NUMAR-499565 format. One record per residue: y, x, z of N, C-alpha, C in turn; residue in three letters. Coordinates in steps of 0.02 Angstrom, whole numbers, padded with zeros to 5 digits, always signed. Layout:
YXZYXZYXZAla;...
***
This chain:
-04807-00681+01395-04814-00636+01461-04888-00607+01453Unk;-04911-00552+01442-04981-00515+01442-05013-00520+01492Unk;-05082-00525+01466-05132-00517+01532-05130-00467+01589Unk;-05105-00405+01570-05099-00347+01621-05028-00361+01639Unk;-04975-00387+01640-04922-00429+01680-04936-00474+01721Unk;-04969-00524+01705-04988-00582+01752-05042-00554+01800Unk;-05078-00496+01792-05130-00467+01833-05082-00433+01901Unk;-05044-00405+01870-04986-00345+01894-04950-00404+01958Unk;-04938-00449+01927-04888-00508+01974-04919-00517+02040Unk;-05000-00548+02018-05044-00594+02049-05032-00546+02123Unk;-05079-00479+02096-05081-00421+02139-05020-00413+02192Unk;-04956-00407+02168-04915-00407+02200-04894-00438+02262Unk;-04904-00522+02221-04909-00572+02265-04950-00571+02326Unk;-05020-00547+02308-05054-00537+02362-05059-00492+02410Unk;-05025-00431+02386-04997-00391+02448-04954-00407+02489Unk;-04893-00442+02460-04843-00468+02501-04874-00518+02563Unk;-04907-00568+02538-04944-00608+02579-04978-00552+02639Unk;-05033-00520+02610-05055-00484+02671-05007-00426+02713Unk;-04954-00414+02693-04907-00390+02728-04872-00438+02781Unk;-04859-00493+02763-04827-00550+02791-04899-00551+02855Unk;-04967-00573+02837-04994-00584+02883-05018-00544+02947Unk;-04998-00476+02912-05009-00429+02949-04957-00421+03000Unk;-04892-00431+03005-04836-00440+03042-04839-00498+03086Unk;-04866-00552+03054-04880-00609+03100-04938-00604+03167Unk;-04998-00564+03109-05025-00558+03186-05015-00501+03223Unk;-04970-00467+03208-04959-00390+03248-04892-00424+03327Unk;-04851-00492+03280-04819-00520+03338-04872-00544+03374Unk;-04903-00585+03379-04943-00616+03422-04978-00572+03463Unk;-04988-00519+03441-05037-00479+03503-04999-00434+03556Unk;-05025-00440+03603-04997-00397+03668-04958-00348+03652Unk;-04900-00326+03673-04851-00278+03664-04888-00199+03626Unk;-04935-00190+03694-04988-00121+03688-05014-00118+03627Unk;-05033-00165+03596-05090-00175+03522-05039-00165+03450Unk;-04986-00171+03485-04925-00189+03405-04928-00139+03355Unk;-04947-00087+03388-04937-00010+03357-04999+00034+03364Unk;-05059+00043+03348-05119+00086+03359-05081+00167+03370Unk;-05024+00151+03366-05006+00233+03340-04951+00248+03401Unk;-04947+00192+03438-04879+00202+03504-04908+00230+03571Unk;-04889+00269+03605-04905+00286+03640-04858+00296+03700Unk;-04878+00288+03777-04847+00285+03816-04828+00315+03853Unk;-04768+00344+03897-04772+00403+03949-04731+00364+03992Unk;-04744+00384+04049-04706+00366+04113-04659+00423+04144Unk;-04595+00421+04156-04549+00461+04185-04547+00447+04264Unk;-04567+00486+04300-04557+00461+04380-04506+00515+04422Unk;-04467+00489+04454-04417+00540+04475-04363+00494+04535Unk;-04341+00551+04569-04328+00524+04634-04245+00526+04628Unk;-04230+00523+04556-04156+00526+04520-04129+00448+04525Unk;-04058+00436+04516-04031+00357+04520-04037+00371+04430Unk;-04057+00281+04435-04035+00273+04361-03977+00285+04317Unk;-03929+00269+04370-03858+00283+04350-03825+00356+04330Unk;-03861+00402+04366-03854+00452+04353-03915+00517+04332Unk;-03967+00486+04303-04012+00553+04285-04006+00621+04271Unk;-04049+00656+04294-04027+00728+04291-04032+00764+04214Unk;-04009+00818+04205-04015+00843+04133-04093+00855+04123Unk;-04135+00860+04166-04215+00869+04160-04237+00820+04115Unk;-04210+00776+04155-04237+00693+04084-04212+00707+04033Unk;-04152+00732+04006-04136+00725+03932-04165+00796+03903Unk;-04188+00855+03937-04231+00897+03901-04291+00882+03893Unk;-04318+00838+03939-04385+00821+03900-04391+00774+03848Unk;-04346+00727+03847-04317+00686+03787-04318+00730+03714Unk;-04266+00774+03737-04251+00840+03665-04320+00850+03655Unk;-04347+00878+03702-04417+00913+03690-04474+00875+03645Unk;-04481+00829+03678-04522+00771+03651-04507+00742+03579Unk;-04451+00728+03570-04420+00709+03479-04425+00761+03456Unk;-04414+00833+03469-04443+00880+03431-04500+00895+03394Unk;-04539+00854+03438-04617+00865+03407-04635+00825+03373Unk;-04592+00774+03346-04629+00733+03295-04619+00660+03332Unk;-04594+00630+03409-04624+00590+03426-04544+00533+03452Unk;-04555+00475+03414-04481+00434+03421-04495+00388+03448Unk;-04440+00370+03507-04443+00317+03555-04436+00264+03525Unk;-04482+00210+03527-04454+00142+03493-04511+00158+03437Unk;-04533+00207+03408-04580+00203+03340-04645+00221+03375Unk;-04662+00290+03368-04745+00303+03407-04737+00320+03472Unk;-04681+00314+03507-04695+00316+03581-04648+00281+03605Unk;-04676+00259+03663-04618+00202+03724-04631+00259+03801Unk;-04558+00296+03805-04549+00335+03868-04499+00280+03899Unk;-04548+00257+03977-04508+00225+04023-04503+00259+04095Unk;-04438+00259+04109-04435+00307+04180-04421+00253+04220Unk;-04441+00272+04284-04458+00249+04347-04421+00286+04382Unk;-04347+00270+04412-04300+00301+04451-04311+00273+04535Unk;-04324+00327+04577-04345+00311+04646-04270+00305+04690Unk;-04221+00313+04663-04150+00301+04665-04157+00351+04758Unk;-04186+00407+04759-04190+00447+04816-04220+00412+04878Unk;-04259+00366+04867-04296+00329+04902-04365+00339+04909Unk;-04399+00380+04971-04472+00369+04950-04509+00316+04962Unk;-04483+00265+04999-04497+00177+05010-04494+00163+04928Unk;-04456+00170+04900-04438+00135+04830-04502+00173+04798Unk;-04497+00239+04802-04550+00281+04754-04616+00224+04750Unk;-04632+00230+04813-04711+00199+04843-04735+00138+04825Unk;-04653+00096+04807-04662+00025+04789-04669+00028+04712Unk;-04640+00073+04694-04632+00091+04616-04692+00115+04551Unk;-04734+00153+04611-04795+00166+04574-04836+00132+04571Unk;-04849+00080+04614-04911+00023+04574-04883-00002+04530Unk;-04810-00020+04501-04772-00066+04449-04805-00011+04375Unk;-04781+00049+04398-04799+00116+04335-04881+00119+04312Unk;-04910+00117+04362-04987+00108+04339-05017+00065+04312Unk;-04987-00027+04339-04997-00074+04291-04984-00079+04227Unk;-04924-00036+04216-04903-00016+04147-04935+00013+04093Unk;-04987+00044+04124-05035+00068+04088-05026+00142+04042Unk;-04997+00170+04061-04951+00243+04031-05003+00281+04000Unk;-05013+00318+03958-05041+00377+03927-05031+00418+03958Unk;-04967+00446+03983-04957+00507+04023-04923+00490+04068Unk;-04910+00512+04142-04871+00517+04200-04835+00569+04205Unk;-04760+00583+04195-04733+00655+04207-04688+00637+04259Unk;-04694+00685+04307-04698+00681+04388-04629+00748+04382Unk;-04568+00714+04417-04506+00743+04406-04486+00768+04466Unk;-04543+00835+04495-04532+00859+04559-04565+00862+04609Unk;-04587+00886+04656-04654+00904+04703-04630+00829+04751Unk;-04580+00815+04766-04575+00764+04802-04626+00687+04780Unk;-04628+00684+04698-04666+00618+04686-04737+00630+04670Unk;-04757+00693+04660-04827+00731+04662-04860+00698+04703Unk;-04855+00701+04769-04890+00674+04829-04904+00616+04823Unk;-04837+00582+04836-04879+00502+04838-04913+00483+04765Unk;-04906+00498+04710-04948+00486+04657-05011+00508+04649Unk;-05037+00561+04689-05104+00599+04715-05126+00544+04770Unk;-05082+00543+04808-05118+00476+04854-05132+00421+04835Unk;-05102+00395+04782-05097+00315+04753-05177+00325+04709Unk;-05202+00391+04702-05272+00383+04687-05262+00388+04606Unk;-05210+00414+04573-05186+00419+04503-05260+00450+04461Unk;-05271+00413+04424-05320+00447+04384-05283+00443+04305Unk;-05233+00425+04301-05203+00445+04227-05165+00514+04212Unk;-05191+00554+04157-05170+00612+04155-05086+00623+04178Unk;-05068+00672+04218-05008+00680+04266-04989+00741+04229Unk;-04933+00758+04225-04892+00821+04208-04825+00824+04273Unk;-04816+00896+04291-04757+00904+04330-04733+00956+04340Unk;-04670+00954+04353-04636+01007+04354-04626+01010+04445Unk;-04626+01075+04472-04609+01084+04547-04626+01148+04581Unk;-04585+01164+04631-04574+01235+04670-04610+01244+04701Unk;-04673+01212+04716-04734+01220+04757-04787+01266+04741Unk;-04819+01301+04777-04868+01349+04767-04945+01283+04756Unk;-04952+01261+04688-04994+01203+04680-05062+01206+04700Unk;-05083+01256+04712-05158+01285+04741-05154+01262+04822Unk;-05098+01305+04836-05104+01299+04910-05107+01209+04945Unk;-05062+01180+04904-05038+01111+04910-05105+01062+04891Unk;-05142+01081+04865-05213+01062+04854-05180+01021+04787Unk;-05145+01033+04748-05130+00974+04704-05180+01007+04618Unk;-05215+01049+04637-05238+01085+04565-05310+01116+04618Unk;-05358+01131+04591-05404+01184+04589-05404+01261+04601Unk;-05360+01274+04523-05331+01331+04511-05286+01328+04473Unk;-05252+01398+04477-05190+01401+04429-05226+01405+04350Unk;-05259+01434+04335-05301+01434+04275-05350+01380+04256Unk;-05367+01322+04299-05406+01276+04276-05427+01221+04342Unk;-05345+01166+04321-05345+01143+04359-05392+01105+04392Unk;-05454+01092+04338-05514+01035+04368-05493+00961+04381Unk;-05430+00944+04390-05408+00869+04406-05363+00842+04360Unk;-05365+00796+04323-05324+00767+04272-05241+00780+04280Unk;-05214+00846+04308-05144+00848+04316-05151+00914+04295Unk;-05084+00931+04290-05054+00997+04259-04990+01010+04233Unk;-04937+01067+04238-04863+01063+04232-04851+01124+04237Unk;-04800+01129+04260-04760+01204+04246-04734+01213+04341Unk;-04758+01270+04382-04747+01289+04444-04681+01331+04436Unk;-04626+01314+04484-04570+01360+04490-04587+01418+04543Unk;-04645+01389+04574-04645+01440+04624-04642+01511+04616Unk;-04636+01553+04637-04631+01634+04611-04618+01675+04680Unk;-04648+01702+04708-04630+01763+04755-04596+01825+04710Unk;-04624+01831+04664-04586+01896+04628-04523+01910+04625Unk;-04478+01834+04633-04400+01840+04606-04367+01852+04682Unk;-04395+01853+04744-04374+01855+04799-04328+01918+04805Unk;-04372+01969+04801-04340+02039+04792-04283+02061+04747Unk;-04272+02023+04702-04234+02021+04646-04154+01971+04678Unk;-04163+01947+04722-04112+01892+04748-04089+01946+04814Unk;-04116+01966+04841-04122+02016+04903-04088+02074+04883Unk;-04090+02107+04817-04083+02158+04784-03986+02143+04776Unk;-03973+02081+04728-03919+02051+04712-03867+02027+04773Unk;-03893+02004+04823-03851+01994+04877-03839+02061+04902Unk;-03883+02126+04929-03859+02184+04945-03801+02209+04901Unk;-03800+02210+04838-03746+02229+04775-03699+02180+04794Unk;-03683+02121+04784-03636+02095+04815-03612+02106+04882Unk;-03631+02108+04941-03601+02114+05002-03649+02194+05049Unk;-03616+02258+05007-03659+02301+05020-03667+02317+05096Unk;-03621+02295+05145-03626+02276+05205-03663+02250+05251Unk;-03717+02195+05210-03752+02171+05245-03799+02216+05273Unk;-03821+02192+05354-03877+02224+05365-03905+02186+05412Unk;-03890+02112+05419-03949+02061+05444-03936+02002+05391Unk;-04007+01990+05360-04023+01940+05319-04065+01888+05358Unk;-04037+01804+05368-04061+01769+05370-04094+01731+05313Unk;-04172+01717+05332-04213+01679+05290-04225+01617+05297Unk;-04212+01560+05271-04212+01486+05284-04272+01458+05237Unk;-04308+01408+05261-04353+01397+05226-04387+01321+05241Unk;-04453+01294+05226-04467+01249+05248-04532+01260+05273Unk;-04568+01268+05330-04628+01272+05355-04686+01218+05304Unk;-04686+01176+05300-04715+01122+05278-04707+01134+05192Unk;-04681+01175+05157-04665+01176+05097-04718+01230+05080Unk;-04785+01198+05039-04829+01241+05012-04831+01329+04973Unk;-04807+01372+05015-04807+01436+04988-04758+01462+05028Unk;-04720+01429+05077-04661+01446+05122-04680+01512+05135Unk;-04747+01524+05187-04778+01589+05218-04788+01642+05171Unk;-04777+01634+05110-04785+01680+05046-04724+01702+05036Unk;-04679+01678+05026-04605+01705+05003-04573+01714+05098Unk;-04594+01710+05158-04569+01725+05211-04581+01793+05190Unk;-04659+01820+05191-04698+01898+05181-04645+01945+05128Unk;-04627+01894+05077-04615+01929+04987-04534+01945+05028Unk;-04505+01906+05060-04429+01901+05058-04420+01962+05130Unk;-04462+01961+05179-04459+02017+05222-04468+02075+05224Unk;-04520+02077+05183-04538+02151+05150-04492+02177+05097Unk;-04446+02129+05058-04380+02154+05014-04328+02175+05046Unk;-04319+02128+05101-04277+02165+05153-04282+02209+05185Unk;-04344+02243+05210-04366+02295+05252-04351+02367+05192Unk;-04350+02363+05154-04361+02411+05088-04294+02435+05092Unk;-04226+02385+05076-04193+02397+05068-04133+02416+05137Unk;-04181+02415+05195-04153+02437+05250-04118+02382+05304Unk;-04147+02320+05277-04112+02261+05297-04148+02231+05378Unk;-04127+02201+05422-04149+02157+05478-04172+02085+05450Unk;-04204+02068+05445-04209+01983+05429-04265+01941+05488Unk;-04234+01891+05479-04261+01853+05523-04264+01764+05495Unk;-04326+01750+05511-04334+01683+05480-04327+01618+05516Unk;-04297+01561+05482-04292+01507+05511-04320+01436+05477Unk;-04350+01387+05503-04387+01347+05461-04354+01292+05473Unk;-04336+01239+05426-04301+01170+05444-04328+01119+05381Unk;-04356+01049+05440-04387+01007+05384-04343+00944+05372Unk;-04299+00924+05393-04228+00885+05399-04167+00922+05419Unk;-04133+00863+05413-04065+00881+05446-04045+00908+05506Unk;-04079+00867+05552-04071+00903+05611-04091+00957+05636Unk;-04145+00990+05602-04171+01043+05608-04149+01102+05565Unk;-04103+01082+05519-04050+01134+05477-03991+01143+05501Unk;-03961+01088+05555-03907+01102+05585-03915+01153+05647Unk;-03978+01140+05667-03981+01183+05735-04009+01245+05706Unk;-04046+01270+05649-04061+01322+05612-03987+01356+05604Unk;-03948+01319+05577-03877+01366+05559-03838+01381+05621Unk;-03838+01352+05659-03823+01377+05731-03846+01445+05753Unk;-03898+01435+05771-03938+01505+05777-03921+01553+05718Unk;-03931+01549+05666-03903+01596+05610-03844+01621+05613Unk;-03802+01570+05652-03731+01612+05663-03725+01642+05743Unk;-03766+01601+05786-03771+01649+05840-03789+01722+05828Unk;-03849+01751+05793-03865+01796+05772-03825+01837+05732Unk;-03780+01821+05702-03726+01853+05679-03752+01878+05598Unk;-03771+01843+05580-03806+01847+05511-03756+01872+05452Unk;-03756+01932+05412-03714+01928+05377-03731+01909+05289Unk;-03796+01875+05289-03795+01820+05235-03853+01802+05240Unk;-03851+01746+05205-03927+01692+05222-03964+01681+05150Unk;-04034+01697+05149-04081+01674+05093-04097+01628+05098Unk;-04113+01560+05062-04143+01506+05046-04172+01504+05012Unk;-04250+01485+05046-04306+01480+04992-04297+01422+04946Unk;-04347+01423+04890-04338+01368+04837-04364+01305+04869Unk;-04331+01255+04876-04370+01189+04901-04312+01158+04915Unk;-04326+01099+04982-04275+01045+04975-04227+01071+05016Unk;-04212+01123+05059-04173+01142+05091-04091+01157+05032Unk;-04137+01195+04987-04079+01243+04928-04054+01170+04902Unk;-04107+01114+04885-04082+01068+04821-04063+01011+04859Unk;-04066+00969+04910-04054+00926+04946-04002+00944+04985Unk;-04007+00992+05006-03947+01028+05083-03885+01071+05054Unk;-03898+01073+04974-03857+01127+04947-03771+01116+04981Unk;-03772+01072+04990-03700+01062+05004-03669+01064+05066Unk;-03726+01058+05098-03715+01082+05196-03704+01167+05185Unk;-03761+01186+05151-03769+01242+05154-03687+01273+05128Unk;-03655+01244+05088-03601+01278+05068-03527+01288+05089Unk;-03556+01221+05150-03486+01207+05198-03520+01270+05267Unk;-03563+01270+05266-03589+01315+05300-03551+01396+05304Unk;-03574+01412+05240-03559+01495+05220-03477+01484+05208Unk;-03436+01432+05192-03371+01437+05190-03331+01435+05253Unk;-03383+01412+05312-03343+01407+05373-03363+01457+05398Unk;-03403+01492+05384-03424+01542+05435-03417+01608+05386Unk;-03410+01605+05331-03389+01679+05263-03429+01709+05281Unk;-03490+01672+05265-03572+01717+05253-03599+01697+05185Unk;-03598+01745+05146-03632+01709+05073-03705+01698+05080Unk;-03726+01641+05037-03774+01603+05049-03802+01615+04962Unk;-03879+01627+04956-03909+01629+04894-03971+01585+04901Unk;-03994+01576+04830-04056+01526+04816-04064+01542+04753Unk;-04113+01498+04730-04154+01490+04667-04117+01465+04614Unk;-04118+01401+04643-04075+01353+04592-04006+01347+04585Unk;-03998+01333+04504-03916+01335+04489-03877+01282+04530Unk;-03903+01238+04530-03875+01169+04572-03844+01194+04644Unk;-03887+01265+04664-03865+01287+04735-03796+01300+04718Unk;-03778+01356+04679-03714+01407+04681-03658+01333+04627Unk;-03679+01273+04616-03654+01222+04570-03611+01193+04633Unk;-03641+01170+04683-03635+01164+04753-03580+01197+04788Unk;-03551+01260+04777-03514+01290+04797-03537+01336+04854Unk;-03614+01375+04846-03629+01417+04870-03627+01488+04836Unk;-03639+01552+04845-03616+01605+04816-03653+01619+04757Unk;-03722+01625+04750-03764+01628+04697-03827+01597+04701Unk;-03870+01584+04633-03935+01583+04625-03956+01615+04576Unk;-04005+01621+04580-04063+01664+04537-04127+01631+04515Unk;-04152+01613+04474-04201+01587+04464-04221+01549+04403Unk;-04267+01518+04404-04291+01491+04330-04240+01430+04315Unk;-04223+01430+04234-04181+01397+04220-04227+01308+04209Unk;-04226+01268+04248-04259+01203+04252-04265+01171+04195Unk;-04204+01160+04172-04210+01114+04127-04250+01140+04072Unk;-04247+01220+04044-04290+01229+03995-04375+01217+04018Unk;-04385+01219+04083-04457+01197+04085-04470+01131+04086Unk;-04421+01089+04090-04445+01019+04069-04446+01005+04006Unk;-04412+01049+03955-04417+01048+03882-04506+01073+03863Unk;-04495+01116+03898-04562+01158+03879-04631+01118+03904Unk;-04609+01077+03953-04655+01003+03981-04687+00973+03936Unk;-04618+00955+03894-04646+00894+03821-04702+00929+03791Unk;-04684+01007+03775-04750+01017+03742-04814+01007+03768Unk;-04821+01021+03833-04877+01008+03864-04890+00940+03849Unk;-04849+00878+03873-04863+00804+03841-04888+00795+03771Unk;-04862+00837+03743-04885+00821+03650-04969+00844+03656Unk;-04982+00890+03702-05051+00920+03678-05095+00851+03705Unk;-05078+00814+03760-05108+00781+03809-05118+00705+03765Unk;-05045+00704+03737-05056+00631+03691-05089+00645+03639Unk;-05115+00695+03621-05154+00715+03556-05239+00729+03587Unk;-05245+00720+03636-05309+00714+03645-05318+00798+03704Unk;-05277+00829+03731-05298+00877+03758-05322+00843+03839Unk;-05352+00880+03862-05382+00874+03953-05336+00913+03981Unk;-05300+00872+04026-05250+00918+04081-05292+00960+04126Unk;-05353+00939+04135-05402+00978+04183-05410+01043+04181Unk;-05402+01057+04095-05428+01105+04069-05357+01164+04045Unk;-05299+01138+04071-05245+01166+04058-05202+01204+04095Unk;-05194+01272+04086-05179+01328+04131-05104+01279+04181Unk;-05079+01303+04234-05024+01258+04255-04991+01343+04244Unk;-04924+01322+04207-04890+01381+04183-04840+01403+04231Unk;-04788+01452+04219-04742+01482+04248-04683+01468+04195Unk;-04622+01487+04238-04548+01472+04199-04564+01540+04136Unk;-04528+01516+04104-04515+01566+04051-04430+01593+04040Unk;-04381+01567+04073-04328+01598+04072-04301+01570+04125Unk;-04241+01638+04149-04222+01632+04222-04132+01644+04210Unk;-04092+01627+04264-04024+01625+04254-03996+01644+04327Unk;-03937+01700+04308-03909+01722+04376-03837+01672+04376Unk;-03812+01643+04410-03763+01590+04427-03700+01633+04477Unk;-03662+01634+04479-03606+01657+04518-03558+01610+04525Unk;-03534+01613+04585-03478+01551+04609-03427+01605+04617Unk;-03366+01622+04580-03331+01659+04601-03276+01641+04634Unk;-03276+01573+04650-03222+01527+04683-03241+01539+04762Unk;-03308+01529+04761-03329+01545+04839-03336+01610+04861Unk;-03346+01652+04815-03333+01735+04826-03267+01740+04860Unk;-03221+01716+04821-03138+01729+04840-03128+01694+04920Unk;-03158+01648+04917-03146+01593+04979-03174+01647+05055Unk;-03234+01665+05044-03256+01695+05085-03229+01769+05087Unk;-03200+01799+05066-03161+01874+05068-03215+01923+05010Unk;-03250+01895+04977-03300+01940+04940-03273+01958+04866Unk;-03275+02028+04858-03262+02048+04780-03309+02058+04757Unk;-03331+02048+04698-03392+02032+04664-03384+02118+04615Unk;-03433+02144+04607-03432+02195+04577-03448+02184+04497Unk;-03399+02237+04462-03419+02210+04391-03491+02204+04380Unk;-03531+02258+04399-03615+02257+04371-03630+02189+04377Unk;-03612+02165+04439-03646+02092+04457-03615+02048+04393Unk;-03560+02030+04396-03519+01989+04342-03553+02021+04267Unk;-03564+02073+04250-03585+02077+04181-03671+02057+04192Unk;-03695+02063+04232-03766+02033+04246-03762+01942+04213Unk;-03732+01922+04243-03729+01829+04263-03735+01808+04199Unk;-03775+01782+04197-03782+01725+04151-03742+01647+04150Unk;-03705+01632+04201-03660+01598+04210-03618+01616+04274Unk;-03554+01597+04247-03494+01609+04307-03467+01530+04311Unk;-03455+01523+04392-03412+01471+04403-03355+01481+04448Unk;-03308+01474+04417-03231+01478+04432-03170+01430+04441Unk;
***
């Protein structure tokens, strides 16, 4: 055996021993120190662990496309509140103690409790509120605090929803507007929708509801006012109470419209608004930037990039409405 071969074998054994020692040392270290490249993202949502939303999937797909591998260079831990604010407030201290690098707040109801917990970890969000009016950030262009994300709030889309409703039901004269007075931006939505209705010669009237009892009372008043259609503002009424709105629509044969696809999927006539899963997919790109060192306080709050019109033809038939061909052709999705 030559001297060169012997030296190569010795060097190989030394490398193998070094690698083994490194593995033993890594195993002995706390989990957070085992891989210097591993980053942690905490997903906080009101969803149920048994039925996580498509938004969670959209975020996971987006982060994977950017080169992050769960169990490799990324630890993505989900904290599901199971629809309970009490459970959410219990989970928050546990989540903070897990020391994530970024917290993703999935929806407005999650954001405020996190802020109230004085979270200093960078936070990203998708929510429907006016983030400045809510005082979640200092400005749209420069948050000034360690949180940013995508706001689905948009008064610009309200005239389009009113226009589509009028096209679907040309005989509309009275349009009921339904919102939540405590929702940041509700006043601006009320103004924009009222002006859009007036431009089309419609009489509009606003009702606010903060809970189920107030919503039921509002719907009784809407029916007594003999509304021809109902426009529900983007927020908890449209998402949490979509089934209740659909039952009202079918019972009274009154068309109802809002922003989220879940509203039409629950049995209401139509929705026109942001493609929410796409926003969570885009939020992954924002998370990627923060994980690589970007300061969320300097990252502008973004707006949705893609929108969809969803029509529920089954509901249209049930309330005796013939959907014009021109609206069918404009629809991105039809439920039948």
